[in-house]
Backbone bond lengths (Angstrom), bond angles and torsions (degrees), N, CA, C in turn:
res aa  C-N    CA-C-N  psi(-1)  N-CA   C-N-CA  omega(-1)  CA-C   N-CA-C  phi
1 M - - - 1.462 - - 1.533 108.26 -
2 K 1.342 115.72 123.57 1.451 120.52 177.31 1.536 110.35 -81.46
3 K 1.329 115.48 137.61 1.467 121.30 -175.03 1.526 110.38 -103.31
4 L 1.346 115.49 129.72 1.427 121.62 176.75 1.523 110.16 -110.14
5 V 1.327 117.39 139.11 1.455 122.53 169.17 1.531 105.19 -111.28
6 V 1.327 117.08 124.51 1.474 121.03 -177.44 1.531 109.20 -110.70
7 L 1.335 115.36 128.85 1.454 121.35 178.63 1.530 109.30 -105.04
8 V 1.331 115.32 130.59 1.473 120.80 -176.10 1.525 110.68 -130.91
9 S 1.325 115.82 159.65 1.463 122.86 173.89 1.536 113.10 -133.22
10 G 1.304 116.15 -10.59 1.474 118.97 -172.27 1.506 114.27 -134.02
11 S 1.329 115.05 -138.08 1.475 120.73 -170.78 1.521 112.95 -70.33
12 G 1.318 117.81 -19.72 1.461 119.75 177.16 1.504 115.72 80.68
13 T 1.348 118.74 25.00 1.453 119.17 179.81 1.538 110.89 -68.74
14 N 1.329 119.57 -35.20 1.436 121.32 175.63 1.527 110.14 -69.21
15 L 1.333 118.32 -37.04 1.451 121.46 173.04 1.515 110.50 -57.09
16 Q 1.348 116.03 -47.44 1.464 120.92 179.43 1.525 110.44 -59.07
17 R 1.322 116.33 -42.10 1.494 119.96 179.25 1.529 111.37 -63.36
18 I 1.330 115.74 -39.28 1.493 118.87 179.64 1.552 107.77 -66.25
19 M 1.321 118.08 -44.42 1.444 120.61 178.46 1.544 111.12 -57.63
20 Q 1.310 115.36 -43.62 1.477 120.60 177.14 1.510 111.42 -62.81
21 A 1.334 116.78 -43.56 1.476 120.65 -179.66 1.500 112.50 -63.07
22 I 1.332 116.78 -34.91 1.481 119.69 175.46 1.482 110.07 -69.21
23 S 1.314 117.35 -44.71 1.469 121.89 178.51 1.533 112.21 -60.44
24 D 1.337 116.73 -38.52 1.468 122.88 -179.75 1.519 113.17 -84.47
25 Q 1.324 117.89 3.33 1.462 122.69 -177.55 1.516 115.43 62.20
26 E 1.349 117.31 23.60 1.456 119.72 170.27 1.534 107.69 -72.22
27 I 1.309 115.99 -32.11 1.482 123.42 172.69 1.528 104.02 -110.60
28 H 1.342 114.92 116.03 1.465 120.36 -172.72 1.533 112.55 -89.28
29 N 1.309 114.72 145.82 1.476 121.88 168.81 1.519 111.79 51.64
30 A 1.346 116.93 44.84 1.453 120.64 -179.37 1.518 111.39 -138.10
31 E 1.304 115.15 156.94 1.465 121.00 174.38 1.511 108.15 -147.04
32 I 1.339 115.04 153.07 1.472 120.35 174.43 1.496 106.63 -86.76
33 S 1.344 116.75 115.72 1.458 120.19 -178.12 1.521 112.84 -90.74
34 L 1.352 116.52 -19.66 1.470 120.55 -177.97 1.515 110.79 -162.57
35 V 1.322 116.31 140.15 1.462 123.21 171.90 1.523 107.66 -116.10
36 V 1.328 117.76 129.78 1.457 121.97 -179.57 1.511 107.83 -124.24
37 A 1.346 116.13 135.13 1.450 121.43 175.75 1.533 109.24 -120.11
38 D 1.347 114.22 152.07 1.462 121.00 178.40 1.510 112.33 -99.69
39 R 1.331 115.79 4.44 1.498 123.55 177.18 1.524 106.04 -161.11
40 D 1.301 114.62 162.33 1.458 119.56 176.56 1.516 108.26 -69.94
41 C 1.355 115.90 122.25 1.468 118.12 -173.96 1.541 109.57 -153.46
42 Y 1.302 115.89 167.36 1.442 120.72 -177.60 1.518 111.96 -68.31
43 G 1.300 117.67 -21.79 1.454 120.63 177.26 1.538 111.22 -57.92
44 L 1.315 117.17 -34.88 1.494 120.94 176.16 1.513 111.15 -65.96
45 T 1.319 116.82 -38.92 1.486 121.75 177.26 1.518 110.13 -63.24
46 R 1.314 116.99 -42.77 1.477 120.42 177.22 1.534 110.22 -58.43
47 A 1.337 116.48 -45.90 1.466 120.20 178.92 1.531 110.85 -60.49
48 E 1.313 116.16 -46.83 1.468 120.85 -179.40 1.511 111.08 -59.98
49 E 1.340 116.07 -45.88 1.459 119.90 -179.12 1.523 113.03 -63.99
50 A 1.350 116.36 -27.21 1.461 121.72 179.14 1.523 112.06 -88.08
51 G 1.329 116.24 -4.73 1.488 119.36 180.00 1.522 112.73 78.33
52 I 1.336 115.52 21.90 1.480 119.65 -179.75 1.547 107.77 -96.06
53 P 1.322 116.58 132.53 1.503 119.47 176.57 1.547 109.34 -55.83
54 F 1.314 114.94 140.70 1.474 118.65 -177.82 1.521 108.10 -143.46
55 Q 1.332 114.74 158.79 1.421 122.04 -179.79 1.545 109.88 -148.80
56 L 1.330 115.14 143.06 1.483 120.73 172.85 1.482 107.69 -107.67
57 I 1.329 116.04 126.21 1.478 122.03 172.94 1.518 105.73 -122.70
58 K 1.291 115.77 116.78 1.474 118.70 -178.34 1.493 110.99 -65.71
59 R 1.343 114.08 146.28 1.474 120.21 178.75 1.540 109.27 -60.51
60 G 1.304 116.32 151.77 1.453 121.30 178.33 1.523 111.27 152.55
61 K 1.307 116.73 -179.18 1.467 121.32 -174.56 1.513 113.26 -60.79
62 E 1.322 118.14 -30.71 1.455 120.89 -176.94 1.520 113.55 -92.29
63 F 1.344 117.69 6.37 1.467 120.32 -173.24 1.526 111.91 -56.60
64 C 1.325 117.67 -51.94 1.489 120.92 -175.61 1.523 111.77 -66.25
65 T 1.319 117.01 -35.52 1.464 120.81 177.58 1.530 109.10 -62.89
66 K 1.314 116.17 -49.30 1.453 120.51 178.67 1.524 112.52 -63.24
67 L 1.326 115.42 -40.94 1.482 119.94 177.96 1.528 110.47 -61.14
68 D 1.307 115.85 -46.40 1.451 119.88 -177.68 1.540 111.56 -60.93
69 E 1.328 116.33 -32.91 1.456 121.04 179.86 1.516 113.31 -67.31
70 I 1.328 118.80 -28.34 1.452 121.09 -175.49 1.531 115.50 -101.91
71 I 1.332 116.07 -9.93 1.458 118.23 178.60 1.538 109.83 -72.88
72 P 1.332 116.88 123.42 1.456 118.06 -179.58 1.522 112.00 -60.24
73 E 1.335 115.46 145.07 1.487 119.69 -177.41 1.528 112.03 -63.78
74 D 1.333 116.79 -30.27 1.456 120.55 -178.65 1.540 113.58 -86.18
75 T 1.321 117.76 21.50 1.466 121.25 179.53 1.527 108.37 -71.29
76 S 1.357 114.57 130.49 1.441 121.12 178.97 1.519 111.42 -88.31
77 L 1.355 116.17 -32.62 1.461 119.33 -174.31 1.540 109.75 -156.77
78 I 1.329 115.72 136.39 1.455 121.76 172.27 1.517 106.16 -102.70
79 V 1.325 117.43 127.11 1.459 122.85 -175.25 1.534 110.03 -117.17
80 L 1.335 115.89 117.42 1.463 121.66 176.72 1.526 107.51 -88.48
81 A 1.327 115.47 109.34 1.471 121.08 -174.97 1.536 108.80 -117.23
82 G 1.314 115.74 86.56 1.452 119.25 -175.31 1.530 111.39 72.02
83 F 1.309 114.89 37.67 1.472 121.81 -178.17 1.517 108.72 -98.22
84 L 1.319 118.22 126.73 1.443 120.81 -170.03 1.523 117.26 -103.72
85 S 1.318 117.61 -13.38 1.477 118.75 179.14 1.525 110.37 -75.89
86 V 1.345 115.72 145.45 1.465 120.42 174.29 1.541 107.24 -88.40
87 L 1.337 114.85 130.27 1.455 120.50 -176.70 1.538 109.79 -89.06
88 T 1.322 116.51 152.44 1.461 121.40 -178.26 1.538 110.34 -67.60
89 S 1.324 114.91 155.43 1.500 119.03 179.70 1.513 109.12 -64.31
90 E 1.335 119.03 -34.06 1.499 120.51 178.86 1.516 109.39 -63.26
91 F 1.325 118.58 -44.25 1.462 121.94 179.55 1.536 110.81 -63.96
92 C 1.346 114.48 -43.56 1.499 118.79 179.49 1.533 111.17 -62.90
93 E 1.322 117.63 -40.87 1.472 121.01 179.18 1.526 110.84 -64.94
94 K 1.329 116.87 -42.34 1.476 120.33 -178.64 1.521 110.36 -61.17
95 W 1.318 118.54 -38.90 1.475 121.90 -174.44 1.524 110.98 -104.13
96 K 1.319 118.65 18.39 1.470 123.02 -178.86 1.532 110.10 -53.78
97 G 1.333 115.34 131.25 1.453 120.84 179.34 1.539 113.39 81.90
98 K 1.345 115.43 -5.58 1.464 119.21 -179.87 1.563 110.90 -127.92
99 M 1.341 115.43 24.39 1.449 119.77 179.16 1.513 108.30 -142.44
100 I 1.361 115.99 127.35 1.459 119.87 -179.39 1.535 110.62 -129.19
101 N 1.329 115.10 160.79 1.445 122.84 -178.14 1.512 108.84 -139.31
102 V 1.359 115.12 147.06 1.453 120.24 169.91 1.523 108.30 -100.84
103 H 1.377 115.47 134.39 1.453 120.99 -178.44 1.522 109.05 -127.22
104 P 1.352 117.61 138.07 1.460 120.19 -174.07 1.531 115.78 -84.55
105 S 1.326 116.08 47.81 1.471 119.75 173.13 1.515 107.73 -157.03
106 L 1.318 116.00 172.53 1.452 122.62 174.78 1.511 108.07 -88.55
107 L 1.319 115.73 85.28 1.466 119.95 -179.80 1.516 110.60 -56.15
108 P 1.306 118.54 144.30 1.460 128.30 14.36 1.547 114.89 -84.23
109 K 1.354 118.05 -2.93 1.445 120.04 177.44 1.520 111.24 -65.08
110 F 1.313 116.50 140.92 1.467 124.19 172.18 1.523 113.42 55.50
111 G 1.336 115.32 41.15 1.456 119.78 175.63 1.530 109.42 -117.63
112 G 1.303 115.86 177.17 1.454 120.68 177.97 1.511 113.71 101.85
113 K 1.319 114.14 -178.20 1.481 120.83 -176.94 1.522 111.77 -57.53
114 G 1.316 115.37 131.77 1.439 121.76 179.51 1.509 115.02 85.23
115 M 1.296 116.95 -7.98 1.460 121.52 179.65 1.515 109.45 -98.05
116 W 1.324 115.59 91.85 1.444 122.63 176.97 1.507 109.08 -150.01
117 G 1.326 116.65 155.68 1.444 122.35 177.11 1.518 114.31 47.52
118 M 1.335 116.00 -133.76 1.462 120.90 -174.98 1.527 112.37 -65.31
119 H 1.334 120.16 -20.32 1.441 121.92 176.50 1.533 108.86 -59.52
120 V 1.339 116.41 -40.58 1.467 121.83 -179.67 1.544 109.77 -66.33
121 H 1.342 116.50 -48.35 1.460 119.99 -174.82 1.499 112.35 -67.25
122 N 1.347 116.66 -36.53 1.476 122.23 174.06 1.528 110.97 -60.81
123 A 1.340 115.82 -44.42 1.451 121.70 -179.98 1.527 111.63 -65.22
124 V 1.338 116.13 -40.40 1.470 119.95 177.06 1.524 110.57 -61.13
125 K 1.349 117.32 -45.91 1.444 122.31 -179.73 1.560 110.77 -64.02
126 E 1.334 116.25 -45.52 1.468 120.23 -178.94 1.528 111.32 -63.65
127 A 1.363 117.05 -33.56 1.469 120.07 179.75 1.528 112.40 -77.40
128 G 1.330 118.28 -7.27 1.454 120.25 -179.65 1.524 114.03 70.61
129 E 1.306 116.59 26.50 1.471 121.42 180.00 1.521 111.87 -60.04
130 K 1.311 117.59 144.84 1.481 122.10 178.16 1.536 110.69 -94.17
131 E 1.355 115.90 -16.74 1.435 118.09 177.39 1.540 107.69 -145.40
132 S 1.343 114.02 155.48 1.448 121.28 173.92 1.523 104.49 -145.21
133 G 1.310 115.89 -160.48 1.452 119.02 -178.89 1.501 111.94 160.75
134 A 1.321 114.61 -154.43 1.444 121.42 -179.88 1.531 109.37 -136.03
135 S 1.314 113.73 153.51 1.454 121.10 177.73 1.518 110.34 -131.76
136 V 1.324 117.20 139.67 1.457 121.71 168.91 1.513 105.12 -109.96
137 H 1.325 116.16 127.02 1.464 120.21 -173.18 1.535 110.36 -139.92
138 F 1.297 116.19 159.77 1.443 121.39 174.76 1.525 108.59 -71.36
139 V 1.319 116.58 142.80 1.449 121.83 178.66 1.535 108.53 -85.89
140 T 1.314 115.35 131.50 1.454 122.28 178.26 1.530 106.56 -130.64
141 T 1.310 115.53 -177.43 1.481 119.38 179.62 1.520 111.80 -67.09
142 G 1.329 119.66 -26.73 1.449 122.49 177.56 1.511 108.21 -87.38
143 V 1.330 117.10 131.03 1.484 121.61 -176.25 1.539 109.90 -63.32
144 D 1.307 116.98 120.71 1.476 124.79 177.78 1.537 112.65 62.63
145 E 1.323 118.54 26.22 1.456 121.61 -176.61 1.516 112.87 -105.80
146 G 1.325 118.53 -3.89 1.464 119.56 -177.79 1.518 113.02 -72.16
147 E 1.316 115.01 163.65 1.470 122.77 -179.56 1.519 110.59 -55.91
148 V 1.341 115.92 131.70 1.458 121.23 177.94 1.526 109.94 -76.65
149 I 1.320 116.96 133.01 1.461 123.13 -179.93 1.493 110.85 -95.23
150 V 1.341 117.11 -49.12 1.464 123.66 179.28 1.517 108.90 -145.63
151 Q 1.336 114.97 144.30 1.480 119.89 172.89 1.516 109.08 -131.69
152 G 1.294 116.15 152.83 1.471 122.18 173.56 1.515 108.18 -136.17
153 K 1.333 115.68 141.45 1.469 120.25 -172.90 1.543 111.26 -112.43
154 I 1.346 111.99 154.04 1.489 120.34 170.74 1.543 107.27 -131.43
155 Q 1.305 116.25 154.72 1.440 121.43 173.11 1.516 109.45 -86.17
156 V 1.310 116.54 134.84 1.463 121.80 175.26 1.513 106.54 -98.12
157 E 1.324 117.39 113.60 1.453 122.01 178.57 1.526 108.29 -83.81
158 E 1.333 114.06 155.12 1.480 118.72 -178.35 1.511 113.12 -57.56
159 H 1.319 116.45 -35.26 1.501 120.79 -178.20 1.526 114.55 -84.47
160 D 1.343 116.18 -5.11 1.490 119.98 -178.28 1.532 110.65 -65.05
161 T 1.302 115.31 133.53 1.482 120.31 171.84 1.533 107.70 -88.85
162 P 1.328 118.55 166.34 1.460 119.59 174.90 1.529 111.19 -56.19
163 E 1.353 119.09 -32.74 1.443 121.10 177.14 1.515 112.30 -67.61
164 D 1.347 118.01 -37.27 1.448 121.49 174.86 1.515 111.02 -63.08
165 I 1.330 115.22 -44.42 1.473 119.54 177.89 1.522 110.95 -59.74
166 A 1.334 115.91 -43.56 1.482 120.29 -180.00 1.522 109.92 -59.09
167 R 1.336 118.28 -44.75 1.448 121.16 -178.70 1.520 111.22 -61.49
168 K 1.327 116.95 -46.11 1.462 122.61 179.23 1.518 110.48 -60.51
169 V 1.344 116.03 -46.77 1.449 120.63 -176.74 1.533 111.18 -65.70
170 H 1.325 115.80 -38.27 1.493 119.11 178.01 1.529 110.69 -59.91
171 Q 1.337 117.87 -39.73 1.453 120.08 176.89 1.527 112.21 -60.90
172 V 1.341 115.37 -39.03 1.457 121.44 178.55 1.554 109.93 -64.50
173 E 1.346 114.79 -42.52 1.471 118.75 175.94 1.516 111.47 -53.68
174 Y 1.327 116.69 -46.25 1.474 121.05 178.69 1.497 112.97 -58.39
175 E 1.349 116.67 -34.14 1.451 120.71 179.60 1.515 113.78 -75.24
176 I 1.362 116.01 -44.05 1.453 118.50 -172.21 1.485 116.20 -89.74
177 F 1.357 118.54 -22.62 1.460 120.59 -175.26 1.547 110.18 -61.38
178 P 1.313 119.16 -51.85 1.486 118.82 177.80 1.530 113.22 -59.24
179 L 1.329 116.70 -37.27 1.490 120.21 178.37 1.520 109.94 -61.54
180 A 1.308 117.23 -44.80 1.452 120.73 -178.69 1.541 111.50 -66.42
181 I 1.340 116.02 -42.13 1.476 118.74 179.76 1.537 110.07 -63.02
182 E 1.319 116.80 -45.09 1.463 121.06 179.31 1.534 109.83 -61.37
183 K 1.329 116.84 -43.53 1.465 122.12 -179.08 1.537 110.63 -59.28
184 V 1.330 116.31 -49.66 1.486 120.29 -177.88 1.529 110.93 -66.89
185 L 1.333 117.33 -42.40 1.472 119.71 -179.55 1.517 110.74 -64.25
186 S 1.329 118.93 -41.64 1.447 120.57 -179.28 1.543 111.92 -71.52
187 K 1.328 116.56 -29.17 1.495 120.12 177.93 1.533 109.18 -73.70
188 N 1.308 117.91 -32.22 1.473 121.01 -178.87 1.507 114.34 -84.95
189 E 1.347 118.01 9.52 1.477 120.27 -177.58 1.509 110.06 -73.67
């Protein structure tokens, strides 16, 4: 059984989708062994309700040190699912090739520091983009610079608001996140 550690910062809808994908066997031979949040959030409630061990580590200089201390040694993959803290380069190097993130744009467009959530969708709208989407990529020391594993696209209509774009992109995240997790886990066998 492959063990996933999922990092969250918000409502945990992508965490919920991963749990469902494991239950439905879209992600094979895997379980979530731990959910970690960097702030008090509903993602922790989802973990608790599902009977998954969870931990809150407050953001700060010692975050990565504390996180590294609680990640089980037999972890196959660390999954950043709506996780907003930037991880240290030492932590990223240690887990290189075993840590992925979902980002709400078609990377390399609209990635990097400060590009998260509605900041991304506002930038897409302001730039007059005709398409957007989501990317699942490996986490590296550069923010949103790791190799893309899977992307999914949406059409941006002229009348779409940033909120409309966000809704469409979130649906794409639900589609591609399990695909990317399964792809990485099967490649690391």
